[in-house]
N, C-alpha and C positions, 0 to 999 in steps of 0.2 A: 423375900424378894428375889424372883427372879432374875438373872443376869446373864447376856448373849456367852456364851462359850463356845469356841472353835472345837468340834467333834471330830474325829476321823471317821469318815462312815463309810460300811461298804455297799459297792451300787452294785461290783457282779462276781462271779465266782467263775472258775471253767478249771478244769483238769485233762491231760491226756496221758494215756498206759501205751507200750509199742504193741505189736501185734503178737509177737512172741513170747506163749504160755511157759515157764518151767516146774512143771511139778514136782515136788517132794521123791515121789519113784523116776521120775528123769533124772534126778541128780543120785536117789541109790545107784546108778546103773553107774554112776563118775566117781561117785566116794564111799567110802564102810559107814552108811546111815543107811536111815530106812524114813517112810513114811512117819510111822508111830512113833521113831522118836525125836523128828526135828515136831511133829505136831503137839505132842506130851510137853515139850519146854518152850515151847513157843508159841503154838498156837497158826503155825506158819505151815499152811497147805500147798501157795505155788506164788510164784513171785512173774513179773514181764521183765523181758530183758532186750535192752534197743539194739536193731538189726544192725548191721555193718553199713557206715556212713552217717547214721543215727545219732544227732550227738544232744550234745546237752541244749545249744540256743536252739536245738531246731524243735526240739521236748517244748523248751520251757516258750519258745514263740507258739507252739501249738495250743499251749494251754494260755497266755497269753490274748489269743485269738478268743478261745469259747468264752475267756472272762469280759472280753469287749462285747462281744458278741451279747451274753447276759446281761449285762449293762445297756445296753442298747446307745452303746458311744463306739467310734474311729478311733483309730490309732492317734491320730491328731488332737485326738482331746487329751491326750494323757504327757502330762512335762517331766515325768519322773519315773524311772524303775529303778526297783532294787534287786536284785536278784541273790537269793540266797543258794551256793551251793561249793561242794568240796572237791566238785569233777570237774573246774572249765574246760574248756574247746581246749584252751591255750593256756601259757605260765601267762600271756599278758596276751594283746589287752583283757580288759575285763568282760566276759560272754554276755555282759549285760550289754556293749554295745551291738555285738555281733546280732542280738536278739534286736535293738531298739534299728538296726538296718533292713532287720528283714519285716519288720515291718510299715519300715517305712518314715519312721519318726526323726525330724533331722533339727529337732527342735528339745531345749531343757536336759538334762541329765539324767546321765546311768553308769553305774556300779553294781560290783560284786559286795556281800558280806561272807563271810568263813567263818562259822562257829559251828560244825557240821551239824548232827544232827537237830541242833536247836537253831539253827540257822534263820528257819523261817520267822519263829517269835523273835528274832533280834531285830530283821529285813525287816516286821512288821512294826515295831517300836520306833527303827530309823525312819521310815518311814511318817509316822506320827507326826516326830518329832519336828519333824520338814512339814508339814503339812499344817501344823497348830501352828507352828511360827511367822506362816503366812510366805517361805518360801518358793513353795510348789502349789499350784493348786490340786492336782490329780496324779496320783499315783498307781503303778502298777508292780505288785511286791508278788515275786514268784519265787517258786520252789522248783528246783531239778536235777537231776541226781541223773548220771551214768556211774551207777556203781558195779556193776557188773566190770565195768573197765581195770576195776581196781581191787578187786578180789583174786586172792591164792584160790584155785579150782581144786587144790590137792587136801585145804584145811577145811576139813568138813568143821571146827567149829563156829569159822567166819561165813562160808561160802555159801551156806543156807541161810543166811539172817537177811540177806541183803537182795532187791528189787531196782527198777529204773522206772525212773516216770518224770511227772513234772504235774504243777499247781499252782493256779494264781487268784491271786484276787486284785478289783479296782476297785480304789477308796480313794476318795474324796474329802476335800473340809469342805464342811458345812459348819455355820452356824445357828446355835441353837440354844438351849435355855438353861443350860447346869444344870440338870435335875437327875437324878436318879433311872429317871424312865429315856434318857435320852438314848437315840440310836448313835453307835460309834465305840471308837474302843473306851472302855473307861478308865483302864486301871491297869501299868503295865508293872512286871518285876525281873532283873536281869541280872544275872549273877555269872559267877567264873571262879574259877579256882586250880590252878596252875600245878598244884602239887601234883595233882591226878592226872599229868599227859601223857604218863606211860599206860597208863591203866586202856587207853581206845586210840590208837592211833594208826599213822600208814609209817613205814618203816623207809621211807625216800621222797626226798623233796632236793630243786634245785641249786640250794645252800647249803644243803648235809650229802648227797648220795648223788647229785645231777641224775638222780630217774625218778618216773613215776613212783616205784614201790608198791604193798599191798597193805592191807588193812588187818591190823594184828590186835586183838584183844584179852581179855585178862575177864573173862567172862563173868565170875565168881565176884570178882569186886564192882564190877559196871553195878549187877543188878543191886549188889548191896545197899550200896551209894545210891541207884535210883531211887529208892520209895521213899527213902528221908527225905532226901531233899527236892524233889517233885511235890510233897506233904506240904514241906516249907512254904518253896516260894510260893503254893496254889493257896496255904493260909492268910500269906501276904499281901498277895496280891486280893485278896477278896477282902478283907479289912481296909487297906488302903480305900477301896470300891464303896466299902460300906456292903457290904452283902456278906453272906452265908451260903454255906455248901449246897442248904436246901431249896435257894433259888435259881441255883442253874436249870435252864432246861436243856444243854446238850452240853456235854465234855469231853470234849476232840483232842485227845491226848497223840503225841508221837505216837507212830505206830512201830514201836523195836519189840516188844513179846507181851503176849496177854499176859503172864503170871505179872510182868508191871504194871497193867495200866488195873488191872485186880485189885493191886495190892496198894495202889493208889487210891482205887475208888474206897475201897476196905477204910483206910485210915480217916476217909473223910465223910464218910458215913451219907456217899454218893448212890443212886439208883444205880446198878448195872445196866438197866433200861435208856437209859438216858447218858450212856455212853456209845460212841459213833466209833465201830470195829473194824478197821479194812487192814487189818494185818496178817489174814487171814489168807488173801489175796492179792495182797500186794509184796508181802514183806518191808521189812525195814527200806523205805526210799527215802532215810535221810530227811534233807531240807524237806523234801517231796510233800513228805507223808499227810501233812497236817493240812495244805490246803488241798490235797489229793482227795482226804477224810473229808471236809468241809463240801467240796461239789459233789462228795456222792451224799451224804448226808441232804444237800437243796435238791440232788437231782432224784432223788426220790418221797424228796418232802417232807421228811422230818422238819428240818432247821428251814422256819418259818419266820419274817419279817416282827420284829418285836421280842424275840427270841433271847434270850442270856446265854451266852455261847464262852466256857470258856477253854482257852489253847496253852497248852503247857509242853514243855520238849525238855530232855536233856540229852546233851551228845559229848563229843572228845573232844579233852582240856582238862577238866569238865568244864562244859558249861549248862548253864538250864534257866528254864526262863517261863513267866506264865504273863500273857492276856487275856483281861475278859473285855466283851464285850458285847454290847448289844446291836444283832442283826437289822 
């Protein structure tokens, strides 16, 4: 017997990338590296860099407008904004309220979520709970990052990995039948383990150094943990929803490293043709990478209404998580 169930359904998707392209060859003129060294180890060929005066908020607002246009909705139709970012405009207020003001929204609530590269998954899970509870009706879930502002451009182990950009989803609460074929968010799994916080971090902050700091990473350790932790949380999410990996139409992972994506896909038995990959063009845009990849998959016609889509990410903390949704 079917019963009404509230699901968080995607209404629109949009992305924004800065105009400036920084290629691997460009980086080779800045630090001791090469296109082949970067591409072989990461799959990255180029990344976008925010212009002077271009902020996390302005990029996020552009992505939000694109998502609203895709949904056929106006800013005033939204009553919640959840922004995932590790590069806020200011220590406070939350960058989400700046985006709220830029969009001309004066009602509802707006706040930031900080879970580094897992941020968009955590933000979507947060919005899902608010919408299912009935506290809000429609949300903008945004991932926006200006990671170029916290990179040490002399550290070739990190500066080659990251880029800037923003992506957004418009999601809304809908009463559906409570069956596997329902659209919307079907299952969520979130994890964190602070014992590994020194493996990927920024060496500054208001209460520690009083400075912004730079990204630091123990690359081999992050890689070692990534594939196993990602595989575990994906398995948990699929089991929770009653699906198997073979049921997935599109796997949209956090775009950190092509080898990590391939390793996770192999462990799960996923067809590589079903993975949406943007890391070659965008590099690692942290919390923006998943919504940017979703926007790409929608724009080129791969992701269609009714498709089963699996999102996953792992980031500093460590934090990691997965969301299974039907588009």
